[in-house]
Rosetta silent file (secondary structure, phi, psi, omega in degrees, C-alpha in Angstrom):
SEQUENCE: MITMPDRARVAARGGRWATVACWLAGAPLAAWALVRLTGWERGPLVLAIAFTPYVAAVAPAVAVTALALRRRAPAVVAAVAALALIGAVAPRALPGDRPPADGPTLRLLTANLRLGSADAAALVDLIRARRVDVLTVQELTPALAAGLDRLGLATLLPHRSLSPEVGATGSGVYARHPLRDGGHRRNQGFFFTQAYATVKVPGAPPLRVESAHPAAPYAVDVVPDWWTDQRAQPHATPHGGLSVLAGDFNATLDHAALRDLIATGYTDAADAAGAGFAGTWGPCDGDPLPPVAIDHVLVDRRIAARSAGTFPVPGSDHRALLATLRLPAG
SCORE:     score description
SCORE:     0.000 S_00000001
   1 L     0.000  136.398  178.368  -48.369  -41.890 -105.825 S_00000001
   2 L   -92.007  120.801 -178.882  -46.883  -39.471 -103.328 S_00000001
   3 L   -83.802  170.774  179.039  -48.091  -35.947 -103.956 S_00000001
   4 H   -60.717  -42.762  176.292  -46.204  -32.736 -103.213 S_00000001
   5 H   -61.397  -37.173  177.981  -48.163  -32.101  -99.984 S_00000001
   6 H   -62.491  -43.789  179.344  -47.329  -35.642  -98.873 S_00000001
   7 H   -61.641  -37.669  179.907  -43.633  -35.023  -99.519 S_00000001
   8 H   -64.850  -41.149  179.368  -43.820  -31.814  -97.533 S_00000001
   9 H   -65.946  -41.006  178.433  -45.404  -33.595  -94.579 S_00000001
  10 H   -62.587  -44.329  179.027  -42.730  -36.324  -94.671 S_00000001
  11 H   -62.264  -38.861 -179.921  -39.985  -33.710  -94.845 S_00000001
  12 H   -64.689  -43.176  178.192  -41.537  -31.824  -91.935 S_00000001
  13 H   -62.641  -42.301  178.095  -41.702  -34.984  -89.839 S_00000001
  14 H   -62.506  -37.725  178.246  -38.069  -35.752  -90.711 S_00000001
  15 H   -65.890  -40.829  178.579  -37.100  -32.225  -89.761 S_00000001
  16 H   -63.564  -42.427  179.591  -38.845  -32.486  -86.401 S_00000001
  17 H   -64.829  -36.977  177.290  -37.125  -35.786  -85.658 S_00000001
  18 H   -64.014  -40.662  178.430  -33.742  -34.287  -86.552 S_00000001
  19 H   -63.611  -46.183  179.268  -34.420  -31.388  -84.202 S_00000001
  20 H   -60.504  -44.018 -179.224  -35.458  -33.735  -81.396 S_00000001
  21 H   -62.310  -40.829  179.608  -32.383  -35.912  -81.950 S_00000001
  22 H   -64.507  -40.647  178.282  -30.071  -32.908  -81.814 S_00000001
  23 H   -69.961  -37.244  178.938  -31.612  -31.722  -78.561 S_00000001
  24 H   -64.054  -27.946  176.918  -31.517  -35.217  -77.079 S_00000001
  25 H   -86.918  -37.334 -174.178  -27.771  -35.264  -77.769 S_00000001
  26 H   -81.654  -37.580 -177.398  -26.987  -31.652  -76.903 S_00000001
  27 H   -62.130  -44.130  176.924  -29.026  -31.119  -73.728 S_00000001
  28 H   -61.494  -33.273  176.722  -27.280  -33.892  -71.720 S_00000001
  29 H   -62.786  -43.378  179.208  -23.927  -32.383  -72.709 S_00000001
  30 H   -63.241  -42.187  178.943  -25.029  -29.032  -71.335 S_00000001
  31 H   -64.279  -41.065  179.616  -26.241  -30.657  -68.123 S_00000001
  32 H   -62.280  -45.650  179.760  -22.972  -32.593  -67.787 S_00000001
  33 H   -62.234  -38.354  179.421  -20.923  -29.419  -68.244 S_00000001
  34 H   -63.801  -45.598  179.035  -23.052  -27.626  -65.657 S_00000001
  35 H   -62.920  -44.430 -178.641  -22.542  -30.387  -63.091 S_00000001
  36 H   -63.065  -42.486 -176.003  -18.800  -30.530  -63.801 S_00000001
  37 H   -76.562  -31.603 -178.502  -18.273  -26.784  -63.554 S_00000001
  38 H   -90.819  -16.848 -176.514  -20.438  -26.235  -60.484 S_00000001
  39 L    76.570   17.136 -178.323  -19.387  -29.371  -58.607 S_00000001
  40 L   -86.815   70.993 -179.068  -23.025  -30.333  -58.092 S_00000001
  41 L  -110.494  116.407 -178.751  -22.407  -34.072  -58.132 S_00000001
  42 L  -137.326  156.394  175.900  -24.730  -36.088  -55.986 S_00000001
  43 L    54.771 -132.094 -176.964  -26.024  -39.653  -56.029 S_00000001
  44 H   -65.858  -17.365  178.772  -25.340  -41.457  -59.311 S_00000001
  45 H   -65.622  -25.915  177.591  -23.660  -38.333  -60.714 S_00000001
  46 H   -62.449  -41.586  178.082  -20.654  -39.075  -58.495 S_00000001
  47 H   -69.728  -44.162 -173.557  -20.068  -42.280  -60.438 S_00000001
  48 H   -67.485  -37.122 -170.880  -20.814  -40.742  -63.831 S_00000001
  49 H   -64.716  -18.810  178.165  -18.646  -37.646  -63.513 S_00000001
  50 H   -61.538  -23.404 -175.774  -15.481  -39.791  -63.501 S_00000001
  51 H   -97.472   20.017 -179.571  -15.953  -40.302  -67.243 S_00000001
  52 H   -54.458  -41.362  179.815  -15.967  -36.588  -68.100 S_00000001
  53 H   -57.974  -33.330  179.619  -12.900  -36.799  -70.419 S_00000001
  54 H   -72.485  -36.989  176.387  -14.786  -39.216  -72.663 S_00000001
  55 H   -65.880  -40.286  178.381  -17.824  -36.940  -72.777 S_00000001
  56 H   -62.253  -34.121  179.631  -15.544  -34.022  -73.621 S_00000001
  57 H   -70.477  -31.619 -177.772  -14.114  -36.028  -76.525 S_00000001
  58 H   -84.569  -28.339 -171.553  -17.588  -36.746  -77.944 S_00000001
  59 H   -55.795  -43.127 -179.679  -19.071  -33.282  -77.424 S_00000001
  60 H   -61.121  -34.993  179.636  -17.515  -31.569  -80.491 S_00000001
  61 H   -64.192  -36.673  177.833  -18.943  -34.253  -82.789 S_00000001
  62 H   -64.782  -44.243 -179.707  -22.431  -33.545  -81.430 S_00000001
  63 H   -63.219  -44.136 -179.336  -22.007  -29.829  -82.065 S_00000001
  64 H   -64.798  -40.897 -179.888  -20.703  -30.378  -85.604 S_00000001
  65 H   -64.193  -44.604  178.741  -23.517  -32.806  -86.446 S_00000001
  66 H   -62.955  -37.936  178.895  -26.198  -30.410  -85.211 S_00000001
  67 H   -67.674  -40.047  178.581  -24.621  -27.611  -87.206 S_00000001
  68 H   -63.125  -32.026  178.116  -24.473  -29.775  -90.331 S_00000001
  69 L   -84.739    2.629  178.603  -28.190  -30.473  -89.901 S_00000001
  70 L    63.296   33.521  174.450  -28.759  -26.729  -89.575 S_00000001
  71 L  -101.618   86.247 -166.602  -30.151  -27.040  -86.081 S_00000001
  72 H   -68.766  -40.962 -177.871  -28.490  -23.902  -84.799 S_00000001
  73 H   -62.225  -53.789  177.063  -29.857  -23.718  -81.268 S_00000001
  74 H   -63.454  -29.740  177.460  -28.807  -27.251  -80.209 S_00000001
  75 H   -64.252  -42.572  179.377  -25.544  -26.745  -82.117 S_00000001
  76 H   -65.464  -43.772  179.258  -24.757  -23.656  -80.053 S_00000001
  77 H   -60.650  -45.837 -179.667  -25.663  -25.424  -76.802 S_00000001
  78 H   -65.831  -37.809 -179.823  -23.492  -28.410  -77.684 S_00000001
  79 H   -66.164  -42.736  178.515  -20.607  -26.178  -78.759 S_00000001
  80 H   -63.451  -43.118  178.221  -20.661  -24.197  -75.508 S_00000001
  81 H   -63.173  -40.980  179.489  -20.775  -27.443  -73.500 S_00000001
  82 H   -61.948  -44.675  179.527  -17.899  -28.860  -75.562 S_00000001
  83 H   -62.726  -40.972  179.825  -15.758  -25.791  -74.954 S_00000001
  84 H   -64.531  -44.911 -177.978  -16.485  -25.898  -71.228 S_00000001
  85 H   -69.783  -42.880  178.835  -15.673  -29.602  -70.902 S_00000001
  86 H   -64.495  -39.620  177.017  -12.556  -29.450  -73.051 S_00000001
  87 H   -62.264  -30.017 -179.494  -11.370  -26.416  -71.098 S_00000001
  88 H   -77.010  -33.767 -172.552  -11.802  -28.375  -67.882 S_00000001
  89 H  -105.346  -27.438 -173.272   -9.894  -31.498  -68.935 S_00000001
  90 H   -58.343  -36.963 -178.221   -7.399  -30.479  -71.641 S_00000001
  91 H   -58.443  -17.146 -179.591   -4.792  -28.937  -69.275 S_00000001
  92 H   -66.111  -19.477 -179.975   -4.080  -32.425  -67.907 S_00000001
  93 H   -90.385   -0.973 -176.155   -2.134  -33.179  -71.069 S_00000001
  94 L  -116.732  131.746  176.122    0.119  -30.133  -70.633 S_00000001
  95 E   -61.287  140.938  178.896    2.994  -29.821  -68.137 S_00000001
  96 L   -95.408  178.688  176.613    2.386  -27.103  -65.569 S_00000001
  97 L   -67.410  142.239  178.931    4.705  -24.588  -63.981 S_00000001
  98 L  -106.745  139.105  175.353    7.208  -26.080  -61.559 S_00000001
  99 L   -68.918  158.541 -176.790    8.204  -24.495  -58.270 S_00000001
 100 L   -78.188   56.749  178.808   11.916  -23.687  -57.884 S_00000001
 101 L   -77.002  130.594 -176.976   12.694  -26.827  -55.873 S_00000001
 102 L  -128.434   25.758  178.694   16.441  -27.501  -55.813 S_00000001
 103 L   -96.553 -158.972 -177.235   16.698  -30.387  -53.384 S_00000001
 104 L   -72.786  159.903  175.805   17.015  -34.155  -53.906 S_00000001
 105 E   -87.778  140.543  179.213   14.928  -36.251  -56.284 S_00000001
 106 E  -130.125  127.986  176.893   12.398  -38.667  -54.791 S_00000001
 107 E  -103.526  115.887 -175.820   10.687  -41.485  -56.721 S_00000001
 108 E  -116.493  127.850  179.539    7.333  -42.334  -55.141 S_00000001
 109 E  -116.201  135.289  173.647    5.181  -45.272  -56.219 S_00000001
 110 E  -123.367  141.362 -175.337    1.614  -45.905  -55.102 S_00000001
 111 E  -150.444  130.737  169.375   -0.268  -49.153  -55.730 S_00000001
 112 E   -87.627  126.127 -170.454   -3.614  -50.669  -54.774 S_00000001
 113 L   -98.416    9.363  174.815   -2.924  -54.372  -54.172 S_00000001
 114 L    46.111   77.753  175.942   -6.518  -55.611  -54.540 S_00000001
 115 L    58.207   27.614  179.974   -7.258  -57.537  -51.367 S_00000001
 116 L    75.997   13.449 -176.502   -3.637  -58.664  -51.204 S_00000001
 117 L   -94.180    0.325  179.696   -3.901  -60.536  -54.518 S_00000001
 118 L   -64.046  150.890  179.560   -1.290  -58.493  -56.385 S_00000001
 119 L   -72.978  108.954 -175.501    1.752  -60.361  -57.707 S_00000001
 120 H   -62.661  -41.813 -178.993    4.396  -59.738  -55.062 S_00000001
 121 H   -63.053  -42.667 -179.983    7.316  -60.663  -57.321 S_00000001
 122 H   -64.775  -39.413  179.681    6.161  -58.312  -60.074 S_00000001
 123 H   -66.424  -44.195  178.689    5.741  -55.447  -57.618 S_00000001
 124 H   -63.622  -40.172  177.251    9.200  -55.964  -56.113 S_00000001
 125 H   -61.467  -40.460  178.789   10.704  -56.148  -59.603 S_00000001
 126 H   -64.222  -43.878  179.914    9.027  -52.865  -60.491 S_00000001
 127 H   -62.818  -40.870  179.581   10.333  -51.208  -57.346 S_00000001
 128 H   -68.381  -45.664 -176.561   13.845  -52.462  -58.048 S_00000001
 129 H   -66.809  -35.699 -176.652   13.810  -51.515  -61.734 S_00000001
 130 L   -95.220    3.353  176.762   12.431  -48.022  -61.129 S_00000001
 131 L    52.555   51.281 -177.493   14.632  -47.380  -58.063 S_00000001
 132 L   -68.005  136.616  178.537   11.632  -46.421  -55.961 S_00000001
 133 L   -97.417  -35.419 -179.372   12.404  -44.443  -52.801 S_00000001
 134 E  -136.465  135.995  179.184    8.948  -44.409  -51.193 S_00000001
 135 E  -125.485  127.876  170.050    6.055  -46.831  -51.691 S_00000001
 136 E  -113.760  135.633 -177.553    2.484  -46.343  -50.518 S_00000001
 137 E  -130.114  150.824  174.492    0.120  -49.302  -50.763 S_00000001
 138 E  -123.395  155.134 -178.200   -3.562  -49.916  -50.203 S_00000001
 139 L    59.679   43.941  178.127   -5.369  -53.218  -49.510 S_00000001
 140 L   -86.219  125.883  177.735   -2.218  -54.663  -47.939 S_00000001
 141 L  -105.468  159.521  177.881   -2.743  -58.007  -46.214 S_00000001
 142 H   -58.189  -39.474 -178.702   -0.430  -59.721  -43.696 S_00000001
 143 H   -65.479  -42.372 -179.783    0.284  -62.536  -46.146 S_00000001
 144 H   -69.644  -38.551  178.149    1.242  -60.183  -48.949 S_00000001
 145 H   -58.944  -42.886  178.470    3.371  -58.028  -46.637 S_00000001
 146 H   -66.083  -40.617  179.386    5.324  -61.125  -45.621 S_00000001
 147 H   -64.609  -39.462  177.810    5.650  -62.239  -49.241 S_00000001
 148 H   -61.561  -42.307  179.632    6.983  -58.854  -50.337 S_00000001
 149 H   -66.631  -39.847  179.529    9.682  -58.975  -47.671 S_00000001
 150 H   -62.507  -30.697 -176.906   10.698  -62.526  -48.599 S_00000001
 151 H   -89.492    3.054  172.292   11.148  -61.399  -52.202 S_00000001
 152 H   118.954   -2.593 -179.365   13.467  -58.546  -51.298 S_00000001
 153 H   -65.802  -30.126  179.270   11.358  -55.548  -50.295 S_00000001
 154 H   -62.080  -28.375  177.809   12.866  -55.644  -46.804 S_00000001
 155 H   -86.030  -41.375 -177.835   16.234  -54.854  -48.381 S_00000001
 156 H   -68.984  -45.949 -177.857   15.022  -52.361  -50.987 S_00000001
 157 L  -130.520   80.149 -170.913   12.743  -50.381  -48.659 S_00000001
 158 L   -75.477  -18.299 -177.331   13.704  -51.351  -45.102 S_00000001
 159 E   -98.787  134.183 -174.890   11.825  -48.577  -43.292 S_00000001
 160 E  -154.289  153.714  170.823    8.070  -48.920  -43.010 S_00000001
 161 E  -128.842  106.448 -168.690    4.852  -47.919  -41.291 S_00000001
 162 E  -120.009  148.343  171.877    2.354  -50.712  -41.903 S_00000001
 163 E  -137.601   65.802 -178.313   -1.233  -51.528  -41.088 S_00000001
 164 L   -73.662  137.139  178.190   -1.810  -54.871  -42.865 S_00000001
 165 L  -143.795  151.767  176.266   -5.268  -56.374  -42.480 S_00000001
 166 L   -67.882  134.202 -179.285   -7.175  -59.224  -44.088 S_00000001
 167 L   101.074 -143.530 -172.444   -9.414  -57.908  -46.854 S_00000001
 168 L  -104.150    1.160 -167.931   -9.360  -54.426  -48.341 S_00000001
 169 L   -92.869   -9.536 -176.208   -8.684  -52.243  -45.307 S_00000001
 170 L   -76.057  163.991  178.261   -4.901  -52.543  -44.889 S_00000001
 171 E  -159.723  171.505 -179.905   -2.313  -49.994  -45.972 S_00000001
 172 E  -167.929  156.824  171.979    1.350  -49.192  -45.690 S_00000001
 173 E  -126.829  123.451  176.922    4.213  -46.783  -46.276 S_00000001
 174 E  -115.603  149.021 -179.314    7.640  -48.186  -47.189 S_00000001
 175 E  -150.786  151.185  173.233   10.801  -46.110  -47.626 S_00000001
 176 L   -76.237  -29.169 -176.282   14.469  -46.313  -48.486 S_00000001
 177 L  -101.244  160.402 -178.365   15.155  -43.548  -45.966 S_00000001
 178 L   -59.256  148.488  177.911   14.447  -43.543  -42.211 S_00000001
 179 E  -116.528  154.644  170.501   10.910  -42.893  -40.988 S_00000001
 180 E  -144.241  166.494  177.385    9.570  -41.356  -37.824 S_00000001
 181 E    55.316   41.204  179.394    6.143  -40.600  -36.332 S_00000001
 182 E   -77.487  158.700  177.812    4.566  -43.585  -38.067 S_00000001
 183 E   170.907 -165.842  175.794    1.020  -44.740  -37.503 S_00000001
 184 E  -153.603  157.994  173.305   -2.328  -45.087  -39.209 S_00000001
 185 E  -127.533  160.462 -175.153   -5.837  -43.722  -39.063 S_00000001
 186 E  -116.632  128.323  176.209   -9.100  -45.363  -40.048 S_00000001
 187 L   -70.492  159.777 -177.944  -11.676  -43.835  -42.388 S_00000001
 188 L   -92.230  -17.731 -177.597  -15.319  -43.861  -41.399 S_00000001
 189 L   -71.266  -79.517  177.945  -16.777  -44.943  -44.748 S_00000001
 190 L  -100.463    7.823  179.911  -15.471  -48.448  -45.483 S_00000001
 191 L    64.473   26.870  171.378  -13.035  -48.347  -42.542 S_00000001
 192 L   -63.914  141.678  174.195  -10.013  -48.397  -44.832 S_00000001
 193 E   -90.270  156.425  176.432   -6.840  -47.558  -42.932 S_00000001
 194 E  -130.378  100.612  178.528   -4.390  -44.915  -44.067 S_00000001
 195 E   -71.511  149.940  179.393   -0.826  -45.537  -42.908 S_00000001
 196 E  -148.973  162.522  176.581    1.444  -42.523  -42.560 S_00000001
 197 E  -170.970  163.941  175.281    4.960  -41.566  -41.519 S_00000001
 198 E  -104.574  125.193 -177.814    7.493  -38.775  -41.881 S_00000001
 199 E   -96.589  133.132  174.976   10.392  -39.515  -44.236 S_00000001
 200 L  -103.508   96.257  178.419   13.798  -37.948  -43.644 S_00000001
 201 L   -87.472  124.670  179.809   15.307  -37.585  -47.097 S_00000001
 202 L   -55.177  128.985  178.563   18.941  -36.421  -46.936 S_00000001
 203 L    87.877    3.814 -179.269   19.203  -32.833  -48.109 S_00000001
 204 L  -134.450  158.907  174.672   15.458  -32.089  -47.797 S_00000001
 205 L   -65.415  161.248  175.166   13.062  -31.036  -45.039 S_00000001
 206 L   -55.262  140.928 -175.610   11.055  -33.787  -43.298 S_00000001
 207 E  -124.537  115.992  177.349    8.310  -35.087  -45.588 S_00000001
 208 E   -83.852  128.454 -178.877    5.053  -36.490  -44.229 S_00000001
 209 E  -122.961  132.173  177.854    3.649  -39.236  -46.478 S_00000001
 210 E  -129.492  138.994  177.455    0.206  -40.807  -46.113 S_00000001
 211 E   -88.481  109.541 -172.945   -1.336  -43.689  -48.055 S_00000001
 212 E   -87.354  139.598  176.126   -4.790  -42.431  -49.078 S_00000001
 213 L  -159.558   73.166  173.989   -7.798  -44.732  -49.487 S_00000001
 214 L   -68.905  167.795  179.544  -11.249  -43.133  -49.147 S_00000001
 215 L   -60.504  153.131  178.480  -14.394  -45.176  -49.686 S_00000001
 216 L   -94.205  133.624  179.877  -15.362  -46.172  -53.236 S_00000001
 217 L   -87.050   55.413 -172.436  -18.668  -44.773  -54.627 S_00000001
 218 L   -74.207  -14.407  177.844  -19.514  -48.065  -56.361 S_00000001
 219 L  -147.986  158.113 -175.066  -23.259  -47.702  -55.640 S_00000001
 220 H   -60.283  -37.589 -174.409  -25.592  -44.833  -54.852 S_00000001
 221 H   -73.486   -8.746  176.753  -26.214  -45.920  -51.267 S_00000001
 222 H  -106.356    1.790  177.873  -22.500  -45.676  -50.391 S_00000001
 223 H   -58.710  -39.046  175.956  -21.959  -42.213  -51.883 S_00000001
 224 H   -58.464  -36.674  176.328  -22.466  -40.593  -48.422 S_00000001
 225 H   -64.511  -39.165  177.782  -19.559  -42.718  -47.130 S_00000001
 226 H   -59.747  -47.457  178.980  -17.484  -41.526  -50.072 S_00000001
 227 H   -61.108  -42.439 -179.713  -18.221  -37.908  -49.211 S_00000001
 228 H   -58.582  -47.377 -177.796  -17.367  -38.512  -45.543 S_00000001
 229 H   -70.518  -36.688  178.418  -13.986  -39.993  -46.371 S_00000001
 230 H   -62.534  -43.645 -178.368  -13.151  -37.400  -49.013 S_00000001
 231 H   -69.897  -20.806 -178.729  -13.792  -34.559  -46.593 S_00000001
 232 L   -87.785   -2.602 -179.910  -11.680  -36.267  -43.923 S_00000001
 233 L   -65.853  140.413 -176.758   -8.515  -36.360  -46.052 S_00000001
 234 L   -65.208  131.266  178.732   -5.699  -34.330  -44.498 S_00000001
 235 L   -72.459  159.809  174.232   -5.337  -30.886  -45.992 S_00000001
 236 L   -67.648  161.695  179.707   -2.043  -29.573  -47.259 S_00000001
 237 L  -124.846   70.838 -173.736    0.065  -27.466  -44.930 S_00000001
 238 L   -61.824  -20.368  178.969    1.474  -24.746  -47.228 S_00000001
 239 L  -108.465   11.255  179.313    2.744  -22.740  -44.276 S_00000001
 240 L  -127.886 -142.840 -178.807    4.011  -25.759  -42.349 S_00000001
 241 L   -72.667  163.336  177.888    5.846  -28.984  -43.104 S_00000001
 242 E   -74.524  144.897  178.472    5.935  -30.708  -46.478 S_00000001
 243 E  -145.688  150.474  175.616    3.339  -33.411  -47.095 S_00000001
 244 E  -132.010  135.776  177.367    2.384  -35.946  -49.749 S_00000001
 245 E  -122.109  111.762 -171.892   -0.917  -37.800  -49.974 S_00000001
 246 E  -133.109  133.234  177.452   -0.660  -40.747  -52.361 S_00000001
 247 E   159.841 -158.058 -179.742   -2.975  -43.624  -53.088 S_00000001
 248 E   -91.947   99.900 -176.613   -6.343  -44.785  -54.361 S_00000001
 249 L   -85.243  -10.058 -174.865   -8.611  -41.762  -53.924 S_00000001
 250 L    51.151   36.722  179.820  -11.581  -43.343  -55.713 S_00000001
 251 L  -156.047  148.704  176.293  -11.990  -39.933  -57.347 S_00000001
 252 L  -107.167  175.871  177.982  -10.792  -38.203  -60.487 S_00000001
 253 L   -67.993   -7.144  175.903   -9.848  -34.594  -61.120 S_00000001
 254 L   -89.882   -3.381  175.609  -13.425  -34.101  -62.301 S_00000001
 255 L   -89.167  127.654 -178.694  -14.764  -34.681  -58.784 S_00000001
 256 H   -60.211  -34.057 -178.652  -15.242  -31.460  -56.847 S_00000001
 257 H   -60.904  -41.828  178.833  -14.267  -33.194  -53.600 S_00000001
 258 H   -71.609  -40.320  178.066  -10.787  -33.964  -54.927 S_00000001
 259 H   -62.452  -37.655  177.637  -10.385  -30.529  -56.470 S_00000001
 260 H   -64.147  -39.359  178.096  -11.325  -28.957  -53.126 S_00000001
 261 H   -64.592  -45.311  179.265   -8.678  -31.050  -51.395 S_00000001
 262 H   -60.548  -36.221 -177.774   -6.040  -30.052  -53.944 S_00000001
 263 L   -64.770  -14.276  178.041   -6.988  -26.397  -53.474 S_00000001
 264 L   -73.711   -9.696  177.664   -5.772  -26.532  -49.868 S_00000001
 265 L   137.190   14.955  177.368   -2.204  -26.462  -51.194 S_00000001
 266 E   -98.120  165.905  166.627   -1.526  -29.657  -53.131 S_00000001
 267 E  -127.509  135.678  173.546   -0.532  -30.309  -56.729 S_00000001
 268 E   -78.715  118.502 -172.019   -1.567  -33.473  -58.556 S_00000001
 269 H   -61.409  -43.983 -179.492    1.772  -34.860  -59.741 S_00000001
 270 H   -65.337  -41.552  178.011    0.443  -36.540  -62.892 S_00000001
 271 H   -61.681  -46.193 -178.914   -1.530  -33.445  -63.845 S_00000001
 272 H   -65.093  -29.020 -178.919    1.492  -31.194  -63.283 S_00000001
 273 E   -88.245    0.486 -178.702    3.688  -33.503  -65.380 S_00000001
 274 L    80.004   19.695 -179.614    1.238  -33.527  -68.306 S_00000001
 275 L  -118.903   29.821 -173.772    0.201  -37.134  -67.648 S_00000001
 276 L   -72.314  -10.694  178.021   -3.175  -36.445  -66.101 S_00000001
 277 L   -91.281   -4.216 -176.428   -5.104  -38.606  -68.570 S_00000001
 278 L   -66.501  113.774 -179.375   -3.258  -41.806  -67.658 S_00000001
 279 L   -72.875  142.040  179.361   -5.937  -44.218  -66.421 S_00000001
 280 L  -117.926   -8.702 -179.664   -5.231  -46.247  -63.306 S_00000001
 281 E  -150.940  151.242  177.365   -8.461  -48.250  -62.950 S_00000001
 282 L   144.257  -91.639 -176.639  -11.169  -49.640  -65.213 S_00000001
 283 L   -90.939    8.806 -171.377  -10.323  -52.424  -67.630 S_00000001
 284 L   -60.514  -27.863  179.156   -7.232  -53.594  -65.725 S_00000001
 285 L  -117.474   22.147  175.783   -8.944  -56.816  -64.585 S_00000001
 286 L    97.577   -0.991  177.433  -11.285  -57.251  -67.554 S_00000001
 287 L   -64.507  140.087 -178.531  -14.132  -54.944  -66.556 S_00000001
 288 L   -79.856   59.907 -178.673  -15.868  -53.455  -69.631 S_00000001
 289 L  -129.153  143.988  172.844  -15.059  -49.891  -68.567 S_00000001
 290 L   -71.102  148.897 -176.517  -12.835  -47.234  -70.108 S_00000001
 291 L   -67.727  143.765  175.426   -9.867  -46.410  -67.854 S_00000001
 292 E  -131.327  155.695 -176.523  -10.138  -43.544  -65.391 S_00000001
 293 L   -97.336   94.188  179.107   -7.523  -41.894  -63.193 S_00000001
 294 L  -110.363   -5.398  174.554   -8.548  -42.508  -59.580 S_00000001
 295 E  -101.040  135.690 -173.006   -5.054  -43.067  -58.146 S_00000001
 296 E  -142.139  155.682  167.713   -3.100  -39.903  -57.429 S_00000001
 297 E  -118.566  105.145  178.125    0.061  -38.523  -55.896 S_00000001
 298 E   -95.786  123.823 -175.591   -0.824  -35.184  -54.321 S_00000001
 299 E  -120.249  151.050  172.481    2.255  -33.203  -53.371 S_00000001
 300 E   -53.258  141.120 -175.578    2.847  -29.979  -51.512 S_00000001
 301 L   -64.901  -11.594  175.505    3.020  -27.115  -54.012 S_00000001
 302 L   -83.018   -5.291  178.861    6.622  -26.460  -53.010 S_00000001
 303 L   -99.010  134.958 -179.858    7.520  -29.864  -54.508 S_00000001
 304 E   -94.301  127.869  175.380    8.155  -30.093  -58.268 S_00000001
 305 E   -90.792  111.926 -175.786    6.615  -33.008  -60.172 S_00000001
 306 E   -87.779  -34.780  178.990    9.111  -33.900  -62.902 S_00000001
 307 E  -161.840  163.484  177.119    7.346  -36.915  -64.414 S_00000001
 308 E  -154.386  146.708  179.188    4.590  -39.453  -63.789 S_00000001
 309 E  -161.214  160.524 -179.066    3.612  -42.764  -65.341 S_00000001
 310 E  -111.882  154.045 -177.199    1.552  -45.885  -64.742 S_00000001
 311 E  -141.622  138.343  178.230    2.613  -49.537  -64.665 S_00000001
 312 E   -68.588  145.530  174.069    0.581  -52.765  -64.631 S_00000001
 313 L  -125.271  102.124 -179.404    0.585  -54.851  -61.469 S_00000001
 314 L   -52.994  137.468 -179.794   -0.547  -58.422  -62.218 S_00000001
 315 L    91.113  -11.194  178.563   -3.289  -59.552  -59.863 S_00000001
 316 L  -109.197  154.545  175.347   -4.508  -56.023  -59.144 S_00000001
 317 L   -93.684    8.479  175.970   -7.375  -54.120  -60.735 S_00000001
 318 E  -120.562  153.766  166.000   -5.291  -50.928  -60.573 S_00000001
 319 E   -92.129  143.523  176.004   -2.176  -49.775  -62.343 S_00000001
 320 E   -73.347  148.367 -179.990    0.606  -48.488  -60.093 S_00000001
 321 E  -117.817  122.923 -179.622    1.408  -44.788  -60.383 S_00000001
 322 E  -110.837  127.849  176.558    5.032  -43.603  -60.198 S_00000001
 323 E  -121.101  130.734  174.442    5.863  -39.919  -59.671 S_00000001
 324 E   -99.299  120.126 -171.054    9.359  -38.488  -59.838 S_00000001
 325 E  -118.707  148.626  172.361    9.544  -35.486  -57.532 S_00000001
 326 E  -112.886  118.717 -176.128   12.096  -32.765  -56.817 S_00000001
 327 L   -88.815  156.069  171.259   12.017  -31.705  -53.172 S_00000001
 328 L   -65.017  152.391  176.061   13.010  -28.324  -51.778 S_00000001
 329 L   -76.200  148.385  179.396   16.483  -28.198  -50.259 S_00000001
 330 L  -177.121    0.000    0.000   16.646  -28.184  -46.511 S_00000001
């Protein structure tokens, strides 16, 4: 027979375990929010912080559960963390203010071609169907570049600045309009190249476009390379010429390095168009990962982002990202 003192001891033990469970759920949320808000992401935190939107989605449930269990202190901690995380990510679903750009419309597509294994026909069909004006590509190989031209890219986007290489290091910029000052630079992390050129769009000022591809932080020991490449990305020139940086950044808007780059005078086109949650990498090739947005089109703040969307590219582990932009007149 269980006596009243025995029941009290069991209840006390159950209460302690409930308290411990609430803290075990709430404390990591608080730590995550602190890292996200301060930008203190180092080592394995660089990989983890990419999944902040999913943590933000779970955080309110933790707060509500702790409150239902009458564990007020962990409930308050979880609620504050939830508010901080939701405040950081929620604006991506809302269109932002647009600058008064009144020049021509430009449709820019960026795509990681995964070691040149992307389906060339599907990519050309996408470019034709979406009337793409500028294409930036990463992991462009000589064989794929030749295949794209055979399938009609040479006619659709005849102007180009290419750096095709075997493996993952190649890149390219293709355009419907004439290019000048083309070339490429090589990152120091994984030695990915970043092709660039200036596009002369009729009715707009010259527009410098670069295909971005910093190192991927796939393991802790390569995070320093990731930081090196992120810091080497070209800053915006708000008091100079127009520029666009588009490609596989291997970073999300929750990474301080990318936010610092944007703060130099860029706007993330998908974020500005209210499509900032659209994942571009993760489960695209069967990996058991939730999708995250690591491909971006960063535009000069004088350029208006009208819309953005993602499209599958068979053979690639990324989805292509298309941004429709309104350029200033010039």
